[in-house]
C-alpha positions in Angstrom: -5.9 -26.9 38.9 -4.5 -27.1 43.0 -0.6 -26.4 43.4 -0.6 -28.6 45.8 -0.6 -31.8 44.2 1.7 -31.5 41.3 4.5 -33.0 42.5 8.4 -30.4 42.1 10.5 -33.4 41.4 12.2 -33.3 37.9 11.4 -36.1 35.4 13.4 -38.7 33.7 14.0 -37.5 30.3 11.7 -41.2 29.0 8.7 -40.0 31.8 5.3 -38.1 30.7 5.0 -35.0 32.2 3.2 -35.2 36.0 -0.1 -33.4 34.1 -3.4 -35.3 35.8 -5.3 -36.2 32.4 -8.4 -34.9 33.5 -6.3 -31.6 32.7 -5.2 -32.6 28.7 -7.3 -30.4 26.2 -8.4 -33.4 24.7 -10.6 -31.2 21.8 -13.3 -30.4 22.5 -16.4 -30.2 19.6 -14.6 -28.1 16.7 -11.2 -29.7 17.6 -9.0 -30.8 14.9 -9.5 -35.5 15.9 -5.9 -35.6 14.7 -3.2 -34.9 16.9 -0.2 -32.1 15.8 2.6 -34.5 14.4 -0.1 -37.1 12.4 -0.8 -37.8 9.6 -0.8 -35.9 6.5 1.3 -32.6 6.7 -0.1 -29.9 4.9 1.6 -26.9 2.8 -0.1 -23.8 4.0 0.9 -20.8 2.6 4.2 -22.1 0.1 4.0 -20.5 -2.7 6.0 -22.2 -6.6 7.4 -19.8 -9.1 10.7 -17.5 -9.1 10.3 -15.4 -6.7 9.4 -11.8 -6.8 11.9 -8.8 -8.0 11.2 -5.9 -5.6 12.8 -3.8 -7.9 9.3 -5.1 -11.0 7.6 -2.9 -12.8 4.7 -1.3 -10.5 6.5 -1.5 -7.3 5.7 1.5 -5.1 7.5 2.8 -2.2 6.7 5.6 -0.3 9.3 9.6 -1.5 11.6 9.9 1.6 13.4 12.8 0.4 13.1 16.3 1.3 13.9 17.3 -1.8 11.2 15.3 -3.6 8.7 17.1 -2.1 10.0 20.7 -3.0 10.4 19.3 -7.3 7.0 17.8 -6.8 5.1 21.1 -4.5 6.6 23.6 -8.4 5.3 20.9 -10.6 3.1 22.0 -13.8 2.3 18.2 -14.2 -1.2 18.1 -11.7 -4.0 15.6 -12.6 -7.3 16.1 -10.7 -10.6 14.4 -10.4 -13.5 15.0 -7.9 -12.2 14.9 -4.3 -8.2 13.7 -5.7 -5.9 15.2 -7.2 -2.5 14.1 -7.7 1.2 16.1 -8.5 3.4 14.2 -10.7 7.3 14.9 -11.3 8.4 12.2 -13.6 11.9 10.2 -13.0 12.8 7.9 -15.9 16.3 6.9 -13.8 14.1 5.3 -10.2 13.7 2.3 -10.1 9.9 2.4 -8.5 6.8 5.0 -8.0 7.1 6.7 -5.3 4.0 7.9 -3.6 2.5 10.4 -0.8 -1.0 10.7 0.2 -1.2 13.7 1.3 -5.0 13.4 3.4 -5.8 17.1 5.7 -7.6 17.2 9.0 -11.5 18.3 7.7 -11.5 14.9 5.9 -12.5 13.2 9.1 -10.8 11.6 11.8 -8.1 9.8 12.0 -9.5 6.4 11.3 -11.5 8.2 7.8 -7.9 9.3 7.3 -6.5 5.6 6.9 -9.6 3.9 5.9 -9.5 6.2 3.0 -5.2 6.1 2.3 -6.0 2.3 1.9 -8.0 2.6 -0.8 -6.6 5.3 -2.2 -3.1 2.3 -1.7 -4.5 -0.2 -3.5 -6.0 1.9 -6.0 -2.5 2.7 -7.0 -1.1 -0.8 -6.6 -4.0 -1.7 -9.2 -2.3 1.5 -11.3 1.0 1.0 -10.7 2.4 -0.9 -13.7 0.1 1.0 -16.4 2.1 4.4 -14.5 5.4 6.2 -15.6 8.0 5.8 -13.4 8.4 9.4 -10.6 7.3 10.6 -7.9 3.4 10.9 -7.2 1.9 13.0 -4.1 -2.1 11.8 -4.5 -4.3 15.1 -2.3 -7.6 14.7 -1.0 -10.0 17.4 -0.8 -12.6 17.1 2.1 -15.4 15.4 -0.1 -13.5 12.1 -0.7 -14.6 9.4 3.0 -18.2 10.1 1.0 -17.9 8.7 -1.9 -17.2 5.0 -3.0 -13.9 2.1 -4.0 -15.5 2.0 -7.3 -16.8 6.1 -6.9 -12.1 6.3 -5.7 -10.9 3.7 -8.5 -12.2 6.6 -11.5 -11.8 9.7 -10.3 -7.9 7.8 -8.9 -7.0 6.4 -12.9 -9.2 9.9 -14.8 -6.9 12.5 -12.1 -3.1 10.2 -13.1 -3.9 10.2 -16.7 -4.5 14.5 -16.5 -1.2 15.1 -15.0 1.1 12.3 -16.2 -0.3 12.7 -20.2 2.6 15.1 -22.1 2.1 18.4 -22.6 3.2 20.5 -24.9 5.4 22.6 -24.4 4.6 26.2 -25.4 7.2 29.0 -26.3 8.5 31.1 -23.7 7.4 35.4 -25.6 11.0 35.8 -26.1 10.8 32.4 -28.1 8.3 33.0 -30.2 9.4 37.0 -31.2 12.7 35.7 -31.8 11.1 33.5 -34.9 8.7 35.9 -35.9 5.7 34.5 -35.0 3.5 36.8 -32.6 0.7 36.0 -30.7 
C-alpha cells in the first residue's frame, strides 16, 4: 500500500479506521471463518483441581550449594549401570531432590550433550517420587548418546537403586578388635 493514499487526519472515536477493504485479511484458506470475539469461546489451557504444591513429593531442583557438591564428592553412596553413574547424599530435612548432571565434552558436541541432559531430566522426573530425598549427581560416559531413551531409563533406574540402597555399615578394624571379633 502506498502512503500517499492514506489520510493523515485522525479518525473520530466512532469512525472506522481508514484502511481500504481490499487490504483487510479475509481469512483465506485455512483461516477461521468466525471473526475474533464472535461465537463461543473455548477454554484452552485451563485446568481444574487444586493448585500444585511446589514442595510436593517428587519435586526436583538443581544443586546450588558448593558444600553439597563437596559432600557428594566424598560420599560412598554410588551406583553405576552402563554409561550412567550416580552419587547420592541423603538429606531427609530437605523438601525436594536436588540433582546435577555432569556430562563431559567427550560425550559429544553441545547439541548431543543437551539432548542427553533433557533425556536424563525426564527420566529423573519419572523416578523422583520413589527416590529418597537428597542430592544426586548423575554422570554420563562417552557412550551415553548412543543409547536409546528406554535403555537410558533402565540404566538410570539400576544406578539409582545401587546408589540409594542402604549399605550395611562395616565395623572399623579397631571396633572389631575391641569387641573381640577378629578376622
